[in-house]
PQR file with spaces between the fields and no chain letter, atoms N, CA, C, O and H, PARSE charges and radii, in Angstrom:
ATOM       1  N    MET     1      98.163   86.469  117.458 -0.4000 1.5000
ATOM       2  CA   MET     1      99.450   85.792  117.383 -0.0000 2.0000
ATOM       3  C    MET     1     100.488   86.673  116.688  0.5500 1.7000
ATOM       4  O    MET     1     101.618   86.795  117.159 -0.5500 1.4000
ATOM       5  N    GLN     2     100.097   87.292  115.555 -0.4000 1.5000
ATOM       6  CA   GLN     2     101.027   88.134  114.819 -0.0000 2.0000
ATOM       7  C    GLN     2     101.453   89.342  115.652  0.5500 1.7000
ATOM       8  O    GLN     2     102.619   89.735  115.634 -0.5500 1.4000
ATOM       9  H    GLN     2      99.179   87.193  115.172  0.4000 1.0000
ATOM      10  N    VAL     3     100.508   89.923  116.377 -0.4000 1.5000
ATOM      11  CA   VAL     3     100.808   91.089  117.211 -0.0000 2.0000
ATOM      12  C    VAL     3     101.827   90.717  118.283  0.5500 1.7000
ATOM      13  O    VAL     3     102.777   91.461  118.528 -0.5500 1.4000
ATOM      14  H    VAL     3      99.560   89.603  116.392  0.4000 1.0000
ATOM      15  N    ALA     4     101.631   89.586  118.911 -0.4000 1.5000
ATOM      16  CA   ALA     4     102.558   89.141  119.956 -0.0000 2.0000
ATOM      17  C    ALA     4     103.957   88.931  119.381  0.5500 1.7000
ATOM      18  O    ALA     4     104.954   89.261  120.024 -0.5500 1.4000
ATOM      19  H    ALA     4     100.859   88.981  118.713  0.4000 1.0000
ATOM      20  N    LEU     5     104.026   88.387  118.186 -0.4000 1.5000
ATOM      21  CA   LEU     5     105.327   88.154  117.555 -0.0000 2.0000
ATOM      22  C    LEU     5     106.008   89.473  117.206  0.5500 1.7000
ATOM      23  O    LEU     5     107.208   89.631  117.430 -0.5500 1.4000
ATOM      24  H    LEU     5     103.217   88.118  117.664  0.4000 1.0000
ATOM      25  N    ILE     6     105.256   90.410  116.664 -0.4000 1.5000
ATOM      26  CA   ILE     6     105.813   91.721  116.332 -0.0000 2.0000
ATOM      27  C    ILE     6     106.350   92.399  117.581  0.5500 1.7000
ATOM      28  O    ILE     6     107.462   92.925  117.577 -0.5500 1.4000
ATOM      29  H    ILE     6     104.281   90.281  116.482  0.4000 1.0000
ATOM      30  N    LYS     7     105.557   92.387  118.657 -0.4000 1.5000
ATOM      31  CA   LYS     7     105.996   93.010  119.916 -0.0000 2.0000
ATOM      32  C    LYS     7     107.224   92.308  120.467  0.5500 1.7000
ATOM      33  O    LYS     7     108.139   92.966  120.961 -0.5500 1.4000
ATOM      34  H    LYS     7     104.653   91.959  118.660  0.4000 1.0000
ATOM      35  N    ARG     8     107.261   90.984  120.390 -0.4000 1.5000
ATOM      36  CA   ARG     8     108.388   90.219  120.938 -0.0000 2.0000
ATOM      37  C    ARG     8     109.681   90.522  120.177  0.5500 1.7000
ATOM      38  O    ARG     8     110.735   90.715  120.784 -0.5500 1.4000
ATOM      39  H    ARG     8     106.518   90.449  119.988  0.4000 1.0000
ATOM      40  N    VAL     9     109.592   90.561  118.843 -0.4000 1.5000
ATOM      41  CA   VAL     9     110.777   90.853  118.029 -0.0000 2.0000
ATOM      42  C    VAL     9     111.247   92.288  118.287  0.5500 1.7000
ATOM      43  O    VAL     9     112.447   92.533  118.410 -0.5500 1.4000
ATOM      44  H    VAL     9     108.736   90.404  118.351  0.4000 1.0000
ATOM      45  N    ALA    10     110.314   93.228  118.369 -0.4000 1.5000
ATOM      46  CA   ALA    10     110.677   94.625  118.644 -0.0000 2.0000
ATOM      47  C    ALA    10     111.308   94.756  120.027  0.5500 1.7000
ATOM      48  O    ALA    10     112.295   95.474  120.193 -0.5500 1.4000
ATOM      49  H    ALA    10     109.339   93.028  118.269  0.4000 1.0000
ATOM      50  N    ALA    11     110.753   94.077  121.009 -0.4000 1.5000
ATOM      51  CA   ALA    11     111.315   94.109  122.365 -0.0000 2.0000
ATOM      52  C    ALA    11     112.728   93.545  122.367  0.5500 1.7000
ATOM      53  O    ALA    11     113.621   94.087  123.018 -0.5500 1.4000
ATOM      54  H    ALA    11     109.952   93.495  120.875  0.4000 1.0000
ATOM      55  N    SER    12     112.921   92.471  121.646 -0.4000 1.5000
ATOM      56  CA   SER    12     114.244   91.858  121.556 -0.0000 2.0000
ATOM      57  C    SER    12     115.241   92.811  120.909  0.5500 1.7000
ATOM      58  O    SER    12     116.388   92.913  121.344 -0.5500 1.4000
ATOM      59  H    SER    12     112.195   92.031  121.117  0.4000 1.0000
ATOM      60  N    GLU    13     114.800   93.498  119.877 -0.4000 1.5000
ATOM      61  CA   GLU    13     115.654   94.462  119.184 -0.0000 2.0000
ATOM      62  C    GLU    13     116.144   95.558  120.137  0.5500 1.7000
ATOM      63  O    GLU    13     117.287   96.004  120.047 -0.5500 1.4000
ATOM      64  H    GLU    13     113.868   93.415  119.523  0.4000 1.0000
ATOM      65  N    LEU    14     115.267   95.982  121.047 -0.4000 1.5000
ATOM      66  CA   LEU    14     115.611   97.036  122.009 -0.0000 2.0000
ATOM      67  C    LEU    14     116.154   96.480  123.325  0.5500 1.7000
ATOM      68  O    LEU    14     116.476   97.235  124.242 -0.5500 1.4000
ATOM      69  H    LEU    14     114.338   95.619  121.121  0.4000 1.0000
ATOM      70  N    GLN    15     116.252   95.156  123.407 -0.4000 1.5000
ATOM      71  CA   GLN    15     116.699   94.484  124.629 -0.0000 2.0000
ATOM      72  C    GLN    15     115.811   94.859  125.812  0.5500 1.7000
ATOM      73  O    GLN    15     116.292   95.203  126.892 -0.5500 1.4000
ATOM      74  H    GLN    15     115.991   94.543  122.662  0.4000 1.0000
ATOM      75  N    LEU    16     114.494   94.784  125.575 -0.4000 1.5000
ATOM      76  CA   LEU    16     113.501   95.065  126.602 -0.0000 2.0000
ATOM      77  C    LEU    16     112.728   93.799  126.910  0.5500 1.7000
ATOM      78  O    LEU    16     112.661   92.881  126.093 -0.5500 1.4000
ATOM      79  H    LEU    16     114.103   94.505  124.698  0.4000 1.0000
ATOM      80  N    SER    17     112.145   93.760  128.098 -0.4000 1.5000
ATOM      81  CA   SER    17     111.229   92.671  128.419 -0.0000 2.0000
ATOM      82  C    SER    17     109.902   92.936  127.718  0.5500 1.7000
ATOM      83  O    SER    17     109.649   94.042  127.242 -0.5500 1.4000
ATOM      84  H    SER    17     112.200   94.506  128.762  0.4000 1.0000
ATOM      85  N    ASP    18     109.066   91.917  127.661 -0.4000 1.5000
ATOM      86  CA   ASP    18     107.739   92.093  127.072 -0.0000 2.0000
ATOM      87  C    ASP    18     106.948   93.156  127.831  0.5500 1.7000
ATOM      88  O    ASP    18     106.217   93.947  127.234 -0.5500 1.4000
ATOM      89  H    ASP    18     109.271   91.018  128.048  0.4000 1.0000
ATOM      90  N    GLU    19     107.104   93.164  129.155 -0.4000 1.5000
ATOM      91  CA   GLU    19     106.384   94.148  129.972 -0.0000 2.0000
ATOM      92  C    GLU    19     106.859   95.563  129.675  0.5500 1.7000
ATOM      93  O    GLU    19     106.051   96.488  129.601 -0.5500 1.4000
ATOM      94  H    GLU    19     107.698   92.522  129.640  0.4000 1.0000
ATOM      95  N    GLN    20     108.166   95.735  129.506 -0.4000 1.5000
ATOM      96  CA   GLN    20     108.697   97.059  129.199 -0.0000 2.0000
ATOM      97  C    GLN    20     108.204   97.535  127.832  0.5500 1.7000
ATOM      98  O    GLN    20     107.878   98.709  127.658 -0.5500 1.4000
ATOM      99  H    GLN    20     108.822   94.984  129.566  0.4000 1.0000
ATOM     100  N    MET    21     108.152   96.619  126.868 -0.4000 1.5000
ATOM     101  CA   MET    21     107.641   96.986  125.543 -0.0000 2.0000
ATOM     102  C    MET    21     106.172   97.380  125.628  0.5500 1.7000
ATOM     103  O    MET    21     105.750   98.360  125.016 -0.5500 1.4000
ATOM     104  H    MET    21     108.417   95.666  127.010  0.4000 1.0000
ATOM     105  N    ASP    22     105.400   96.617  126.386 -0.4000 1.5000
ATOM     106  CA   ASP    22     103.981   96.964  126.564 -0.0000 2.0000
ATOM     107  C    ASP    22     103.829   98.351  127.178  0.5500 1.7000
ATOM     108  O    ASP    22     102.960   99.121  126.767 -0.5500 1.4000
ATOM     109  H    ASP    22     105.743   95.820  126.883  0.4000 1.0000
ATOM     110  N    GLN    23     104.674   98.676  128.167 -0.4000 1.5000
ATOM     111  CA   GLN    23     104.607   99.992  128.799 -0.0000 2.0000
ATOM     112  C    GLN    23     104.907  101.095  127.790  0.5500 1.7000
ATOM     113  O    GLN    23     104.229  102.122  127.760 -0.5500 1.4000
ATOM     114  H    GLN    23     105.379   98.050  128.501  0.4000 1.0000
ATOM     115  N    ARG    24     105.910  100.878  126.980 -0.4000 1.5000
ATOM     116  CA   ARG    24     106.263  101.896  125.982 -0.0000 2.0000
ATOM     117  C    ARG    24     105.149  102.068  124.955  0.5500 1.7000
ATOM     118  O    ARG    24     104.837  103.187  124.547 -0.5500 1.4000
ATOM     119  H    ARG    24     106.461  100.044  127.004  0.4000 1.0000
ATOM     120  N    LEU    25     104.556  100.960  124.545 -0.4000 1.5000
ATOM     121  CA   LEU    25     103.459  101.060  123.588 -0.0000 2.0000
ATOM     122  C    LEU    25     102.245  101.744  124.205  0.5500 1.7000
ATOM     123  O    LEU    25     101.529  102.474  123.520 -0.5500 1.4000
ATOM     124  H    LEU    25     104.809  100.051  124.876  0.4000 1.0000
ATOM     125  N    GLU    26     102.010  101.513  125.501 -0.4000 1.5000
ATOM     126  CA   GLU    26     100.926  102.209  126.194 -0.0000 2.0000
ATOM     127  C    GLU    26     101.196  103.710  126.239  0.5500 1.7000
ATOM     128  O    GLU    26     100.284  104.515  126.048 -0.5500 1.4000
ATOM     129  H    GLU    26     102.592  100.920  126.058  0.4000 1.0000
ATOM     130  N    GLN    27     102.449  104.086  126.492 -0.4000 1.5000
ATOM     131  CA   GLN    27     102.813  105.495  126.514 -0.0000 2.0000
ATOM     132  C    GLN    27     102.611  106.127  125.136  0.5500 1.7000
ATOM     133  O    GLN    27     102.098  107.241  125.023 -0.5500 1.4000
ATOM     134  H    GLN    27     103.190  103.433  126.647  0.4000 1.0000
ATOM     135  N    LEU    28     103.020  105.404  124.090 -0.4000 1.5000
ATOM     136  CA   LEU    28     102.799  105.912  122.736 -0.0000 2.0000
ATOM     137  C    LEU    28     101.320  106.065  122.438  0.5500 1.7000
ATOM     138  O    LEU    28     100.914  107.014  121.767 -0.5500 1.4000
ATOM     139  H    LEU    28     103.436  104.500  124.181  0.4000 1.0000
ATOM     140  N    ALA    29     100.506  105.132  122.935 -0.4000 1.5000
ATOM     141  CA   ALA    29      99.063  105.189  122.707 -0.0000 2.0000
ATOM     142  C    ALA    29      98.456  106.428  123.367  0.5500 1.7000
ATOM     143  O    ALA    29      97.505  107.006  122.841 -0.5500 1.4000
ATOM     144  H    ALA    29     100.835  104.361  123.480  0.4000 1.0000
ATOM     145  N    VAL    30      98.992  106.832  124.501 -0.4000 1.5000
ATOM     146  CA   VAL    30      98.509  108.046  125.169 -0.0000 2.0000
ATOM     147  C    VAL    30      98.907  109.279  124.346  0.5500 1.7000
ATOM     148  O    VAL    30      98.114  110.205  124.181 -0.5500 1.4000
ATOM     149  H    VAL    30      99.765  106.363  124.928  0.4000 1.0000
ATOM     150  N    LEU    31     100.130  109.278  123.838 -0.4000 1.5000
ATOM     151  CA   LEU    31     100.618  110.418  123.069 -0.0000 2.0000
ATOM     152  C    LEU    31      99.973  110.503  121.686  0.5500 1.7000
ATOM     153  O    LEU    31      99.591  111.581  121.232 -0.5500 1.4000
ATOM     154  H    LEU    31     100.775  108.525  123.972  0.4000 1.0000
ATOM     155  N    LEU    32      99.860  109.357  121.030 -0.4000 1.5000
ATOM     156  CA   LEU    32      99.345  109.299  119.658 -0.0000 2.0000
ATOM     157  C    LEU    32      98.350  108.148  119.565  0.5500 1.7000
ATOM     158  O    LEU    32      98.714  107.053  119.136 -0.5500 1.4000
ATOM     159  H    LEU    32     100.170  108.481  121.399  0.4000 1.0000
ATOM     160  N    PRO    33      97.107  108.380  119.958 -0.5600 1.5000
ATOM     161  CA   PRO    33      96.124  107.300  120.086  0.2800 2.0000
ATOM     162  C    PRO    33      95.949  106.405  118.855  0.5500 1.7000
ATOM     163  O    PRO    33      95.714  105.207  119.012 -0.5500 1.4000
ATOM     164  N    GLY    34      96.051  106.931  117.673 -0.4000 1.5000
ATOM     165  CA   GLY    34      95.850  106.109  116.480 -0.0000 2.0000
ATOM     166  C    GLY    34      97.074  105.352  116.010  0.5500 1.7000
ATOM     167  O    GLY    34      96.987  104.544  115.086 -0.5500 1.4000
ATOM     168  H    GLY    34      96.242  107.904  117.545  0.4000 1.0000
ATOM     169  N    LEU    35      98.212  105.604  116.635 -0.4000 1.5000
ATOM     170  CA   LEU    35      99.464  105.030  116.143 -0.0000 2.0000
ATOM     171  C    LEU    35      99.625  103.554  116.466  0.5500 1.7000
ATOM     172  O    LEU    35      99.995  102.775  115.587 -0.5500 1.4000
ATOM     173  H    LEU    35      98.282  106.261  117.386  0.4000 1.0000
ATOM     174  N    VAL    36      99.361  103.152  117.683 -0.4000 1.5000
ATOM     175  CA   VAL    36      99.668  101.789  118.115 -0.0000 2.0000
ATOM     176  C    VAL    36      98.924  100.735  117.291  0.5500 1.7000
ATOM     177  O    VAL    36      99.545   99.751  116.891 -0.5500 1.4000
ATOM     178  H    VAL    36      99.061  103.785  118.397  0.4000 1.0000
ATOM     179  N    PRO    37      97.638  100.890  117.022 -0.5600 1.5000
ATOM     180  CA   PRO    37      96.997   99.869  116.176  0.2800 2.0000
ATOM     181  C    PRO    37      97.661   99.726  114.804  0.5500 1.7000
ATOM     182  O    PRO    37      97.746   98.626  114.260 -0.5500 1.4000
ATOM     183  N    ARG    38      98.119  100.822  114.266 -0.4000 1.5000
ATOM     184  CA   ARG    38      98.817  100.775  112.974 -0.0000 2.0000
ATOM     185  C    ARG    38     100.182  100.122  113.109  0.5500 1.7000
ATOM     186  O    ARG    38     100.616   99.393  112.217 -0.5500 1.4000
ATOM     187  H    ARG    38      98.051  101.716  114.709  0.4000 1.0000
ATOM     188  N    LEU    39     100.858  100.380  114.218 -0.4000 1.5000
ATOM     189  CA   LEU    39     102.170   99.766  114.431 -0.0000 2.0000
ATOM     190  C    LEU    39     102.084   98.248  114.516  0.5500 1.7000
ATOM     191  O    LEU    39     103.035   97.548  114.169 -0.5500 1.4000
ATOM     192  H    LEU    39     100.506  100.972  114.943  0.4000 1.0000
ATOM     193  N    MET    40     100.954   97.744  114.973 -0.4000 1.5000
ATOM     194  CA   MET    40     100.817   96.298  115.126 -0.0000 2.0000
ATOM     195  C    MET    40     100.729   95.576  113.782  0.5500 1.7000
ATOM     196  O    MET    40     100.728   94.346  113.732 -0.5500 1.4000
ATOM     197  H    MET    40     100.181   98.313  115.255  0.4000 1.0000
ATOM     198  N    ASN    41     100.655   96.341  112.700 -0.4000 1.5000
ATOM     199  CA   ASN    41     100.707   95.769  111.359 -0.0000 2.0000
ATOM     200  C    ASN    41     102.005   96.136  110.645  0.5500 1.7000
ATOM     201  O    ASN    41     102.193   95.803  109.475 -0.5500 1.4000
ATOM     202  H    ASN    41     100.656   97.340  112.741  0.4000 1.0000
ATOM     203  N    ALA    42     102.889   96.816  111.348 -0.4000 1.5000
ATOM     204  CA   ALA    42     104.141   97.288  110.763 -0.0000 2.0000
ATOM     205  C    ALA    42     105.265   96.283  111.015  0.5500 1.7000
ATOM     206  O    ALA    42     105.139   95.401  111.864 -0.5500 1.4000
ATOM     207  H    ALA    42     102.736   97.087  112.298  0.4000 1.0000
ATOM     208  N    PRO    43     106.355   96.422  110.278 -0.5600 1.5000
ATOM     209  CA   PRO    43     107.517   95.565  110.538  0.2800 2.0000
ATOM     210  C    PRO    43     108.054   95.803  111.952  0.5500 1.7000
ATOM     211  O    PRO    43     108.016   96.932  112.441 -0.5500 1.4000
ATOM     212  N    PRO    44     108.548   94.764  112.605 -0.5600 1.5000
ATOM     213  CA   PRO    44     109.064   94.901  113.973  0.2800 2.0000
ATOM     214  C    PRO    44     110.129   95.978  114.130  0.5500 1.7000
ATOM     215  O    PRO    44     110.192   96.623  115.177 -0.5500 1.4000
ATOM     216  N    LYS    45     110.962   96.188  113.125 -0.4000 1.5000
ATOM     217  CA   LYS    45     111.994   97.225  113.231 -0.0000 2.0000
ATOM     218  C    LYS    45     111.375   98.614  113.359  0.5500 1.7000
ATOM     219  O    LYS    45     111.905   99.465  114.074 -0.5500 1.4000
ATOM     220  H    LYS    45     110.911   95.664  112.275  0.4000 1.0000
ATOM     221  N    LEU    46     110.272   98.845  112.680 -0.4000 1.5000
ATOM     222  CA   LEU    46     109.577  100.127  112.788 -0.0000 2.0000
ATOM     223  C    LEU    46     108.938  100.281  114.163  0.5500 1.7000
ATOM     224  O    LEU    46     108.951  101.368  114.740 -0.5500 1.4000
ATOM     225  H    LEU    46     109.842   98.154  112.100  0.4000 1.0000
ATOM     226  N    VAL    47     108.386   99.207  114.681 -0.4000 1.5000
ATOM     227  CA   VAL    47     107.806   99.227  116.033 -0.0000 2.0000
ATOM     228  C    VAL    47     108.904   99.543  117.048  0.5500 1.7000
ATOM     229  O    VAL    47     108.708  100.355  117.952 -0.5500 1.4000
ATOM     230  H    VAL    47     108.375   98.323  114.213  0.4000 1.0000
ATOM     231  N    ALA    48     110.061   98.896  116.892 -0.4000 1.5000
ATOM     232  CA   ALA    48     111.185   99.148  117.797 -0.0000 2.0000
ATOM     233  C    ALA    48     111.638  100.601  117.713  0.5500 1.7000
ATOM     234  O    ALA    48     111.927  101.229  118.731 -0.5500 1.4000
ATOM     235  H    ALA    48     110.220   98.237  116.157  0.4000 1.0000
ATOM     236  N    LYS    49     111.696  101.128  116.500 -0.4000 1.5000
ATOM     237  CA   LYS    49     112.124  102.520  116.324 -0.0000 2.0000
ATOM     238  C    LYS    49     111.153  103.477  117.012  0.5500 1.7000
ATOM     239  O    LYS    49     111.575  104.441  117.651 -0.5500 1.4000
ATOM     240  H    LYS    49     111.462  100.619  115.673  0.4000 1.0000
ATOM     241  N    ALA    50     109.868  103.216  116.882 -0.4000 1.5000
ATOM     242  CA   ALA    50     108.864  104.077  117.517 -0.0000 2.0000
ATOM     243  C    ALA    50     108.929  103.993  119.031  0.5500 1.7000
ATOM     244  O    ALA    50     108.735  104.997  119.716 -0.5500 1.4000
ATOM     245  H    ALA    50     109.525  102.434  116.363  0.4000 1.0000
ATOM     246  N    ALA    51     109.199  102.808  119.560 -0.4000 1.5000
ATOM     247  CA   ALA    51     109.212  102.601  121.008 -0.0000 2.0000
ATOM     248  C    ALA    51     110.566  102.933  121.643  0.5500 1.7000
ATOM     249  O    ALA    51     110.681  102.978  122.868 -0.5500 1.4000
ATOM     250  H    ALA    51     109.356  101.992  119.003  0.4000 1.0000
ATOM     251  N    ALA    52     111.567  103.161  120.833 -0.4000 1.5000
ATOM     252  CA   ALA    52     112.916  103.369  121.360 -0.0000 2.0000
ATOM     253  C    ALA    52     113.041  104.650  122.181  0.5500 1.7000
ATOM     254  O    ALA    52     113.796  104.692  123.153 -0.5500 1.4000
ATOM     255  H    ALA    52     111.474  103.124  119.838  0.4000 1.0000
ATOM     256  N    ASN    53     112.309  105.692  121.799 -0.4000 1.5000
ATOM     257  CA   ASN    53     112.481  106.978  122.465 -0.0000 2.0000
ATOM     258  C    ASN    53     111.136  107.659  122.667  0.5500 1.7000
ATOM     259  O    ASN    53     110.826  108.649  122.004 -0.5500 1.4000
ATOM     260  H    ASN    53     111.695  105.658  121.010  0.4000 1.0000
ATOM     261  N    VAL    54     110.350  107.130  123.574 -0.4000 1.5000
ATOM     262  CA   VAL    54     109.023  107.689  123.837 -0.0000 2.0000
ATOM     263  C    VAL    54     109.141  109.113  124.377  0.5500 1.7000
ATOM     264  O    VAL    54     108.322  109.970  124.046 -0.5500 1.4000
ATOM     265  H    VAL    54     110.602  106.326  124.112  0.4000 1.0000
ATOM     266  N    GLY    55     110.130  109.366  125.188 -0.4000 1.5000
ATOM     267  CA   GLY    55     110.348  110.719  125.705 -0.0000 2.0000
ATOM     268  C    GLY    55     110.635  111.708  124.592  0.5500 1.7000
ATOM     269  O    GLY    55     110.188  112.854  124.646 -0.5500 1.4000
ATOM     270  H    GLY    55     110.795  108.669  125.457  0.4000 1.0000
ATOM     271  N    GLY    56     111.374  111.275  123.586 -0.4000 1.5000
ATOM     272  CA   GLY    56     111.663  112.120  122.430 -0.0000 2.0000
ATOM     273  C    GLY    56     110.415  112.423  121.635  0.5500 1.7000
ATOM     274  O    GLY    56     110.251  113.532  121.127 -0.5500 1.4000
ATOM     275  H    GLY    56     111.736  110.344  123.542  0.4000 1.0000
ATOM     276  N    VAL    57     109.530  111.441  121.521 -0.4000 1.5000
ATOM     277  CA   VAL    57     108.255  111.651  120.828 -0.0000 2.0000
ATOM     278  C    VAL    57     107.440  112.708  121.568  0.5500 1.7000
ATOM     279  O    VAL    57     106.866  113.607  120.952 -0.5500 1.4000
ATOM     280  H    VAL    57     109.663  110.539  121.933  0.4000 1.0000
ATOM     281  N    ALA    58     107.395  112.590  122.888 -0.4000 1.5000
ATOM     282  CA   ALA    58     106.646  113.566  123.690 -0.0000 2.0000
ATOM     283  C    ALA    58     107.230  114.968  123.518  0.5500 1.7000
ATOM     284  O    ALA    58     106.485  115.939  123.379 -0.5500 1.4000
ATOM     285  H    ALA    58     107.861  111.859  123.388  0.4000 1.0000
ATOM     286  N    ALA    59     108.544  115.073  123.526 -0.4000 1.5000
ATOM     287  CA   ALA    59     109.195  116.374  123.358 -0.0000 2.0000
ATOM     288  C    ALA    59     108.875  116.975  121.994  0.5500 1.7000
ATOM     289  O    ALA    59     108.609  118.172  121.887 -0.5500 1.4000
ATOM     290  H    ALA    59     109.149  114.285  123.638  0.4000 1.0000
ATOM     291  N    ARG    60     108.898  116.153  120.963 -0.4000 1.5000
ATOM     292  CA   ARG    60     108.583  116.644  119.617 -0.0000 2.0000
ATOM     293  C    ARG    60     107.135  117.122  119.525  0.5500 1.7000
ATOM     294  O    ARG    60     106.845  118.137  118.893 -0.5500 1.4000
ATOM     295  H    ARG    60     109.114  115.180  121.050  0.4000 1.0000
ATOM     296  N    LEU    61     106.237  116.382  120.162 -0.4000 1.5000
ATOM     297  CA   LEU    61     104.831  116.789  120.151 -0.0000 2.0000
ATOM     298  C    LEU    61     104.653  118.141  120.836  0.5500 1.7000
ATOM     299  O    LEU    61     103.882  118.979  120.368 -0.5500 1.4000
ATOM     300  H    LEU    61     106.473  115.557  120.676  0.4000 1.0000
ATOM     301  N    LEU    62     105.361  118.352  121.935 -0.4000 1.5000
ATOM     302  CA   LEU    62     105.293  119.654  122.613 -0.0000 2.0000
ATOM     303  C    LEU    62     105.832  120.762  121.726  0.5500 1.7000
ATOM     304  O    LEU    62     105.272  121.858  121.684 -0.5500 1.4000
ATOM     305  H    LEU    62     105.987  117.671  122.314  0.4000 1.0000
ATOM     306  N    GLU    63     106.922  120.479  121.016 -0.4000 1.5000
ATOM     307  CA   GLU    63     107.476  121.474  120.094 -0.0000 2.0000
ATOM     308  C    GLU    63     106.469  121.826  119.005  0.5500 1.7000
ATOM     309  O    GLU    63     106.301  122.997  118.665 -0.5500 1.4000
ATOM     310  H    GLU    63     107.377  119.589  121.050  0.4000 1.0000
ATOM     311  N    LEU    64     105.803  120.815  118.461 -0.4000 1.5000
ATOM     312  CA   LEU    64     104.782  121.061  117.440 -0.0000 2.0000
ATOM     313  C    LEU    64     103.618  121.872  117.973  0.5500 1.7000
ATOM     314  O    LEU    64     103.097  122.761  117.300 -0.5500 1.4000
ATOM     315  H    LEU    64     105.939  119.864  118.738  0.4000 1.0000
ATOM     316  N    LYS    65     103.219  121.548  119.202 -0.4000 1.5000
ATOM     317  CA   LYS    65     102.103  122.282  119.800 -0.0000 2.0000
ATOM     318  C    LYS    65     102.461  123.750  120.024  0.5500 1.7000
ATOM     319  O    LYS    65     101.623  124.635  119.852 -0.5500 1.4000
ATOM     320  H    LYS    65     103.642  120.825  119.748  0.4000 1.0000
ATOM     321  N    GLN    66     103.710  123.999  120.406 -0.4000 1.5000
ATOM     322  CA   GLN    66     104.149  125.377  120.603 -0.0000 2.0000
ATOM     323  C    GLN    66     104.273  126.121  119.268  0.5500 1.7000
ATOM     324  O    GLN    66     103.969  127.310  119.176 -0.5500 1.4000
ATOM     325  H    GLN    66     104.391  123.280  120.546  0.4000 1.0000
ATOM     326  N    ALA    67     104.720  125.407  118.247 -0.4000 1.5000
ATOM     327  CA   ALA    67     104.891  126.023  116.945 -0.0000 2.0000
ATOM     328  C    ALA    67     103.556  126.276  116.251  0.5500 1.7000
ATOM     329  O    ALA    67     103.420  127.226  115.479 -0.5500 1.4000
ATOM     330  H    ALA    67     104.966  124.441  118.321  0.4000 1.0000
ATOM     331  N    PHE    68     102.571  125.421  116.529 -0.4000 1.5000
ATOM     332  CA   PHE    68     101.262  125.533  115.887 -0.0000 2.0000
ATOM     333  C    PHE    68     100.159  125.531  116.931  0.5500 1.7000
ATOM     334  O    PHE    68      99.382  124.579  117.010 -0.5500 1.4000
ATOM     335  H    PHE    68     102.681  124.649  117.155  0.4000 1.0000
ATOM     336  N    PRO    69     100.081  126.591  117.738 -0.5600 1.5000
ATOM     337  CA   PRO    69      99.011  126.622  118.741  0.2800 2.0000
ATOM     338  C    PRO    69      97.640  126.741  118.069  0.5500 1.7000
ATOM     339  O    PRO    69      97.523  127.208  116.936 -0.5500 1.4000
ATOM     340  N    GLN    70      96.629  126.314  118.782 -0.4000 1.5000
ATOM     341  CA   GLN    70      95.271  126.376  118.215 -0.0000 2.0000
ATOM     342  C    GLN    70      94.876  127.803  118.134  0.5500 1.7000
ATOM     343  O    GLN    70      93.771  128.113  117.688 -0.5500 1.4000
ATOM     344  H    GLN    70      96.724  125.934  119.702  0.4000 1.0000
């Protein structure tokens, strides 16, 4: 119940449908597998901030990978 409420408030903040929010959270889960479970305990504003720019998160991860190759 709490997770659904957090997602709903975050979706509302970004003016997204529940389905769009779920898609963004799925994308974040692919990029950062441990992040989404933690976000579900975070304030809705933080969830909205994380989901607001998934493409930007991906770009930053690529920059980090280039800066710190294995």
